[in-house]
C-alpha positions as CSV (number, residue, x, y, z in Angstrom):
1,M,-22.1,18.5,14.4
2,A,-21.3,14.9,13.3
3,K,-19.8,12.7,16.7
4,R,-15.7,12.2,15.7
5,R,-14.8,8.7,15.7
6,T,-12.0,7.4,17.5
7,W,-10.0,4.0,17.9
8,K,-11.2,4.0,21.3
9,A,-14.8,4.3,20.2
10,F,-14.6,0.4,18.9
11,E,-11.6,-0.9,20.6
12,R,-12.6,-4.3,22.4
13,T,-11.1,-5.6,25.3
14,V,-9.3,-9.3,24.7
15,D,-8.8,-11.7,27.0
16,D,-7.1,-14.4,26.2
17,S,-9.0,-15.3,23.2
18,T,-9.2,-17.8,20.8
19,Y,-10.1,-16.8,16.8
20,D,-9.9,-18.4,13.8
21,V,-7.7,-15.9,12.5
22,A,-5.2,-13.1,13.9
23,V,-4.3,-10.2,11.7
24,V,-0.9,-8.4,12.7
25,G,-0.8,-5.0,11.2
26,A,-4.0,-2.7,10.1
27,G,-2.3,-1.6,7.0
28,V,-4.3,-1.8,3.4
29,F,-3.6,-5.3,3.1
30,G,-4.3,-6.5,6.8
31,A,-7.3,-4.5,7.1
32,W,-8.9,-5.6,4.1
33,T,-7.5,-9.5,5.0
34,A,-9.3,-8.8,8.3
35,Y,-12.6,-7.5,6.6
36,Q,-12.8,-10.2,3.9
37,L,-12.1,-13.0,6.1
38,R,-15.1,-12.0,9.0
39,R,-17.4,-11.7,5.8
40,S,-16.6,-15.3,5.1
41,G,-17.9,-15.8,8.8
42,K,-14.3,-16.4,10.4
43,R,-14.0,-14.8,14.1
44,V,-11.3,-12.6,13.3
45,V,-9.0,-9.9,15.6
46,L,-6.8,-7.4,14.2
47,I,-3.9,-5.9,15.9
48,D,-1.7,-2.9,15.4
49,A,0.8,-0.8,17.6
50,Y,0.6,2.4,15.8
51,G,-2.9,2.3,14.8
52,A,-4.6,2.0,11.2
53,G,-3.3,4.8,8.7
54,N,-0.7,5.7,11.1
55,S,2.0,8.2,9.9
56,R,5.1,5.7,10.0
57,S,3.1,2.8,8.0
58,S,3.4,2.3,4.1
59,S,-0.6,3.2,4.3
60,G,-0.3,6.5,5.6
61,D,-0.2,9.8,4.2
62,E,-3.2,11.3,2.1
63,S,-3.6,9.8,-1.0
64,R,-2.7,6.9,-3.3
65,I,-3.2,6.7,-7.3
66,I,-5.5,3.7,-8.0
67,R,-4.4,3.2,-12.1
68,M,-5.1,0.3,-14.5
69,G,-1.9,0.4,-16.8
70,Y,0.7,-2.2,-15.7
71,G,2.6,-2.5,-19.4
72,A,2.0,-5.7,-20.5
73,D,1.4,-7.3,-16.8
74,E,-2.2,-8.3,-17.0
75,I,-2.3,-9.8,-13.7
76,Y,-1.8,-6.3,-11.6
77,T,-4.5,-4.9,-14.3
78,R,-7.3,-7.5,-13.4
79,S,-6.5,-6.7,-9.9
80,A,-6.7,-3.2,-10.0
81,L,-9.8,-3.5,-12.0
82,R,-11.7,-5.5,-9.5
83,S,-10.0,-3.5,-6.5
84,L,-11.3,0.0,-7.8
85,R,-15.0,-2.0,-7.7
86,L,-14.3,-3.4,-4.4
87,W,-13.2,-0.1,-3.0
88,Q,-16.2,1.7,-4.4
89,E,-18.5,-0.5,-2.9
90,L,-16.8,-0.3,0.6
91,F,-17.2,3.4,0.3
92,A,-20.7,3.3,-0.5
93,R,-21.2,1.2,2.7
94,V,-19.5,3.6,4.9
95,D,-20.8,6.5,3.0
96,Q,-17.8,8.3,2.7
97,P,-16.5,9.5,-0.6
98,L,-12.9,8.3,-0.6
99,F,-12.5,8.3,-4.5
100,Q,-12.0,10.9,-6.9
101,R,-12.2,9.9,-10.2
102,T,-9.6,12.4,-11.6
103,G,-8.5,10.0,-14.6
104,V,-4.9,9.1,-14.6
105,L,-3.0,10.6,-17.8
106,W,0.3,8.6,-19.0
107,L,3.0,10.9,-20.6
108,A,4.6,9.0,-23.2
109,H,8.3,9.6,-24.3
110,E,9.3,8.5,-28.2
111,D,11.4,5.6,-26.9
112,D,8.8,4.4,-23.9
113,P,7.6,1.0,-24.5
114,Y,5.6,1.1,-21.1
115,P,2.7,3.1,-22.3
116,L,2.5,1.0,-25.6
117,K,1.9,-2.2,-23.6
118,T,-0.1,-0.5,-21.2
119,A,-2.7,0.4,-23.9
120,E,-2.9,-2.9,-25.6
121,T,-3.3,-4.6,-22.2
122,L,-6.2,-2.4,-21.4
123,E,-7.9,-3.2,-25.0
124,Q,-7.4,-6.9,-24.4
125,I,-8.8,-6.5,-20.9
126,G,-11.5,-4.2,-22.1
127,I,-10.9,-1.3,-20.0
128,P,-12.0,2.4,-21.4
129,F,-8.8,4.6,-22.3
130,E,-8.1,7.3,-24.8
131,R,-5.1,7.8,-26.5
132,L,-4.6,11.5,-27.7
133,T,-1.8,13.7,-29.6
134,T,0.3,16.1,-27.8
135,A,-1.8,18.8,-29.2
136,E,-4.8,17.3,-28.1
137,V,-3.5,17.2,-24.5
138,S,-2.1,20.8,-24.8
139,K,-5.9,21.8,-25.8
140,R,-7.4,19.9,-23.0
141,Y,-4.9,20.5,-20.5
142,P,-2.9,23.9,-21.2
143,Q,-1.3,23.6,-17.4
144,I,0.6,20.8,-18.5
145,G,4.0,20.8,-20.1
146,L,5.0,18.4,-22.9
147,E,8.9,18.8,-23.2
148,R,10.1,15.5,-24.7
149,I,6.8,14.0,-24.6
150,S,5.2,12.6,-28.1
151,W,1.8,11.1,-27.2
152,A,-0.5,10.7,-24.0
153,M,-2.8,7.9,-22.8
154,L,-5.7,8.9,-20.6
155,E,-7.6,6.2,-18.0
156,P,-10.7,8.2,-17.6
157,E,-12.2,6.1,-15.0
158,S,-8.9,5.8,-12.5
159,G,-7.9,8.4,-10.4
160,V,-7.1,9.1,-6.4
161,L,-7.5,7.2,-3.2
162,M,-7.7,9.1,0.1
163,A,-5.3,6.6,1.6
164,R,-4.9,7.4,5.2
165,R,-8.9,7.6,5.6
166,A,-9.3,4.9,3.1
167,V,-7.7,2.4,5.5
168,Q,-9.3,3.7,8.8
169,A,-12.6,3.1,6.9
170,V,-12.0,-0.4,6.1
171,T,-11.0,-1.0,9.5
172,F,-14.0,0.7,10.9
173,A,-16.1,-1.4,8.4
174,A,-14.3,-4.6,9.3
175,V,-15.0,-4.0,13.2
176,K,-18.8,-3.0,12.2
177,T,-18.9,-6.5,10.8
178,G,-17.4,-8.4,14.0
179,V,-13.7,-8.3,13.9
180,E,-12.2,-7.3,16.9
181,Y,-9.5,-4.1,17.1
182,L,-6.5,-4.1,19.4
183,H,-4.4,-1.1,19.8
184,D,-1.2,-3.3,21.0
185,A,2.2,-4.6,20.2
186,V,2.7,-8.2,19.1
187,S,5.6,-9.8,20.8
188,P,7.6,-11.9,17.9
189,V,7.2,-15.6,17.1
190,D,9.8,-18.0,18.7
191,S,10.2,-20.8,16.3
192,G,11.0,-23.2,19.2
193,T,8.2,-22.5,21.5
194,G,5.3,-20.8,19.6
195,V,5.6,-17.6,21.5
196,R,7.9,-15.1,23.2
197,G,7.7,-12.6,25.9
198,P,7.0,-8.8,25.2
199,Q,10.5,-6.9,24.2
200,R,10.7,-3.1,23.7
201,G,10.6,-1.8,20.2
202,S,7.3,-0.8,18.1
203,P,7.2,-2.3,14.5
204,A,3.5,-2.4,13.2
205,G,2.0,-4.8,15.7
206,V,5.1,-6.9,16.8
207,L,8.2,-5.9,19.0
208,V,11.6,-6.3,18.4
209,P,14.0,-8.2,18.9
210,P,13.1,-10.7,15.9
211,V,13.5,-14.0,15.4
212,N,16.5,-16.0,14.6
213,H,15.2,-19.2,12.6
214,A,19.0,-20.2,12.2
215,Q,19.2,-21.1,15.8
216,D,16.3,-23.8,16.0
217,A,16.1,-26.4,13.6
218,R,12.9,-28.3,15.5
219,A,11.0,-25.6,13.4
220,T,10.0,-27.6,10.6
221,K,6.1,-27.1,9.4
222,Q,5.1,-26.8,13.2
223,K,2.1,-24.8,14.2
224,L,1.9,-21.4,16.0
225,N,-0.5,-21.9,19.2
226,E,-0.7,-18.4,20.5
227,I,0.9,-15.0,20.4
228,T,1.4,-12.3,23.1
229,T,1.0,-8.7,23.2
230,S,3.2,-5.8,25.0
231,T,0.1,-5.8,27.8
232,G,0.5,-9.4,28.5
233,Q,-2.7,-10.6,26.4
234,R,-2.4,-13.9,25.0
235,I,-4.1,-14.2,21.9
236,S,-4.9,-18.2,20.3
237,A,-5.7,-18.4,16.5
238,G,-6.3,-21.4,14.4
239,N,-4.0,-19.1,11.5
240,Y,-1.8,-16.0,11.7
241,V,-1.4,-13.2,9.1
242,F,1.4,-11.0,9.6
243,A,0.7,-8.3,7.2
244,C,3.2,-5.9,8.9
245,G,4.8,-4.3,5.5
246,P,8.0,-2.2,5.9
247,W,8.2,-4.4,9.6
248,L,8.2,-7.8,8.3
249,P,12.1,-7.7,7.5
250,K,12.5,-6.7,11.2
251,L,10.5,-9.4,12.5
252,F,11.6,-12.0,10.0
253,P,15.3,-11.3,9.5
254,D,16.4,-14.1,8.6
255,L,13.9,-15.2,6.1
256,L,13.1,-11.7,4.8
257,G,15.9,-9.6,5.6
258,E,17.3,-9.8,2.2
259,R,14.1,-10.3,0.2
260,I,12.3,-7.1,1.2
261,H,14.0,-3.7,1.3
262,P,12.1,-0.7,3.0
263,T,13.4,2.3,1.4
264,R,13.2,6.2,2.0
265,Q,10.7,7.9,-0.4
266,E,9.9,11.5,-0.3
267,V,6.6,13.3,-1.4
268,F,6.2,17.0,-1.6
269,Y,2.9,19.2,-1.8
270,F,2.8,22.5,-3.6
271,G,0.3,25.7,-3.1
272,T,-1.8,26.9,-6.2
273,P,-2.5,30.4,-6.7
274,A,-5.5,31.7,-4.8
275,G,-9.0,31.1,-6.6
276,N,-7.4,29.2,-9.1
277,Q,-9.1,26.0,-10.1
278,S,-7.0,24.8,-12.9
279,F,-4.6,23.0,-10.6
280,A,-7.6,20.9,-8.8
281,A,-9.3,17.7,-9.8
282,P,-11.3,17.5,-12.0
283,V,-9.8,20.0,-14.6
284,L,-6.4,18.5,-13.9
285,P,-5.8,14.9,-14.0
286,T,-3.4,12.8,-11.8
287,W,-0.3,12.3,-14.2
288,I,2.2,9.6,-14.8
289,D,5.7,10.3,-16.2
290,F,6.9,6.6,-16.3
291,K,10.0,7.4,-18.6
292,D,11.1,10.1,-15.7
293,E,10.1,8.3,-12.6
294,A,7.8,11.1,-11.6
295,Y,4.2,11.2,-11.3
296,G,1.8,14.2,-9.6
297,L,-1.9,14.1,-8.4
298,P,-4.2,17.4,-8.9
299,D,-5.0,19.5,-5.9
300,T,-7.3,17.4,-3.7
301,E,-9.2,18.6,-0.6
302,G,-7.3,21.7,-0.5
303,R,-3.9,20.3,0.0
304,G,-1.8,21.3,-3.1
305,I,-0.4,19.8,-6.3
306,K,1.3,16.1,-4.8
307,I,4.7,15.2,-7.0
308,A,6.9,12.5,-5.8
309,I,10.0,10.8,-7.9
310,D,8.9,6.8,-7.9
311,R,12.4,5.8,-7.9
312,H,13.6,3.7,-4.7
313,G,15.2,6.0,-2.4
314,I,17.9,4.8,0.4
315,E,17.2,2.1,3.0
316,F,15.2,3.0,5.7
317,D,14.1,2.0,9.1
318,P,10.3,2.6,9.7
319,D,10.7,3.2,13.5
320,T,13.7,5.3,13.6
321,G,14.1,7.1,10.3
322,D,14.2,10.8,10.2
323,R,10.9,11.8,8.5
324,L,12.2,15.2,7.1
325,A,12.4,15.8,3.7
326,T,15.9,16.8,2.0
327,S,16.9,19.7,0.0
328,V,18.3,17.3,-2.2
329,G,14.9,15.7,-3.1
330,L,13.0,19.0,-3.1
331,A,15.5,20.3,-6.0
332,E,14.7,17.3,-8.0
333,V,10.9,17.8,-7.6
334,R,10.8,21.3,-8.5
335,Q,12.9,20.4,-11.4
336,C,10.2,17.8,-12.3
337,L,7.5,20.6,-11.3
338,A,9.0,23.3,-13.6
339,R,8.5,21.0,-16.4
340,R,5.2,19.6,-16.2
341,L,3.2,22.2,-15.0
342,P,5.2,25.4,-15.5
343,A,3.0,28.0,-14.2
344,L,3.7,26.5,-10.7
345,K,7.4,26.5,-10.9
346,D,8.0,29.1,-7.9
347,A,5.0,27.5,-6.0
348,P,5.5,27.5,-2.3
349,V,5.8,23.8,-0.4
350,T,2.8,23.5,1.6
351,E,3.6,20.5,3.0
352,A,6.4,17.4,2.6
353,R,6.2,13.9,3.5
354,V,8.7,10.6,4.1
355,C,6.6,7.5,3.2
356,Q,9.0,4.3,2.8
357,Y,8.0,1.4,-0.1
358,E,8.6,-2.0,1.0
359,N,10.1,-3.6,-2.0
360,T,10.5,-7.3,-3.0
361,S,13.2,-8.2,-5.1
362,N,11.4,-7.4,-8.5
363,G,8.0,-5.9,-7.2
364,D,6.0,-8.9,-7.2
365,F,3.9,-9.4,-3.6
366,L,4.6,-11.7,-1.1
367,I,1.6,-13.7,0.0
368,D,2.7,-17.3,1.2
369,L,3.2,-19.8,4.1
370,H,6.1,-19.3,6.4
371,P,8.1,-22.3,5.5
372,E,8.2,-23.0,9.3
373,F,5.0,-22.7,10.4
374,D,1.8,-24.3,8.6
375,N,-0.8,-21.6,9.9
376,V,1.2,-18.2,9.8
377,W,1.0,-16.4,6.5
378,L,3.4,-13.8,5.5
379,V,1.6,-10.8,3.3
380,G,3.4,-7.8,2.0
381,G,5.9,-6.6,-0.6
382,G,3.7,-3.8,-1.7
383,S,6.7,-2.2,-3.2
384,G,5.1,1.1,-3.7
385,H,2.3,-0.1,-6.1
386,G,0.5,-2.5,-3.7
387,F,-1.9,-0.1,-1.8
388,K,-4.4,0.3,-4.7
389,H,-4.9,-3.7,-4.5
390,G,-5.6,-4.2,-1.0
391,P,-9.4,-5.5,-1.3
392,V,-8.1,-8.0,-3.9
393,V,-5.1,-9.0,-1.6
394,G,-8.2,-9.3,1.2
395,E,-9.8,-11.5,-0.8
396,Y,-6.9,-13.6,-2.0
397,V,-5.6,-14.3,1.8
398,A,-9.3,-15.2,2.8
399,A,-9.3,-17.8,-0.3
400,R,-5.7,-19.3,1.1
401,I,-6.9,-19.6,4.6
402,E,-10.4,-21.2,3.4
403,G,-7.9,-23.8,1.7
404,S,-8.9,-22.9,-2.1
405,Q,-6.4,-24.2,-4.7
406,E,-8.4,-22.2,-7.8
407,G,-6.3,-18.9,-8.2
408,I,-2.9,-19.4,-6.9
409,E,-0.2,-17.4,-8.5
410,P,2.9,-18.7,-8.4
411,R,4.6,-15.0,-8.4
412,F,3.4,-14.2,-5.2
413,S,5.2,-17.1,-3.5
414,L,8.6,-17.1,-1.1
415,A,10.4,-19.1,-3.5
416,T,10.2,-16.2,-6.1
417,K,11.8,-13.7,-3.7
418,A,15.3,-13.1,-4.6
419,S,17.9,-11.2,-2.6
420,E,19.4,-9.1,-5.9
421,R,16.7,-6.5,-6.5
422,R,15.7,-6.3,-10.8
423,R,12.7,-4.3,-10.2
424,A,10.0,-5.2,-12.9
425,V,6.7,-4.3,-11.7
426,Y,6.0,-0.6,-11.2
């Protein structure tokens, strides 16, 4: 029997250490950032209060879709394409099969321009896809109900990432290459002194109470000198990356409280009939019904069919929020299940999860310097679609810290993050 790896097995003692970069938050953005920075030669420490892939994080749960389609939004299509290659290279390096090529089937309504724009973008970039009539879909995938569907498009190379274990695999790979990992909580930054002592609370690698920037007018592009953990360790670095997902607005409420909004998202798994493989990958693809704001994943690893509604839920606290799914949420998903996989309309719920998105005003990522510190980077705003892009986000942050001006994306800037929410990226 293979020896089971634990976080304690690779956690290292950090004693008043100095690093090139300290990354706070070991979700998909933070883990990939630490990994990419270490591969570029930096001395890096990666810190998380709950642990990589933990159940409170936006990078938790078992699976995520990796798709190329983003309508006309070429920037994210190109990012997804490169990210898929980097994910596959990492999984080969760690010898873990954490990507399943299920294909991704877009179910297009007659009055839905998004799949049409997606097809145009994929063709322009040279990404393979197949346009299908409803008759062709019925013949190939008779399990799928096509009510109100006019045509479909299949991305044959896309599929599913095993999310929680994928984040842990990146973290293990980072540690193996020399990143130091610390399972501890970091105190919030005080813009006046550069550090603040430990307080009670537990965001992803950071502790509340949060920073109040309005209280300190002296904080004009100063440098952060060190951070302190809940166990009293003082960590100094040349640069700091706060990749704290839904905890970013708790850590920086004045700056991000109205710019990033964590929302409650319910996910349901349904059991399939005994001995029936027609709902498992690769017989059934992952599917997206953009117009109806729903998506579904085939049975992977015996967990059952996964279905969720992509519409933003209510505001949610990642620390204290109740993670029991609601009967209202289940009823809506069951309606979707009956419409799209009618043979499973009465299938039992095998699992239910409450995750969260951390949404920017329009869905674009936030990757920018803190306006008061010239060595503090804010990285987040995955907005429900960010997981797949972790490898490219890590490359992008590493390039910025290296000082590269090439490929800077204005859409990732803090200045583009408004307080009024108008979702434009899906």
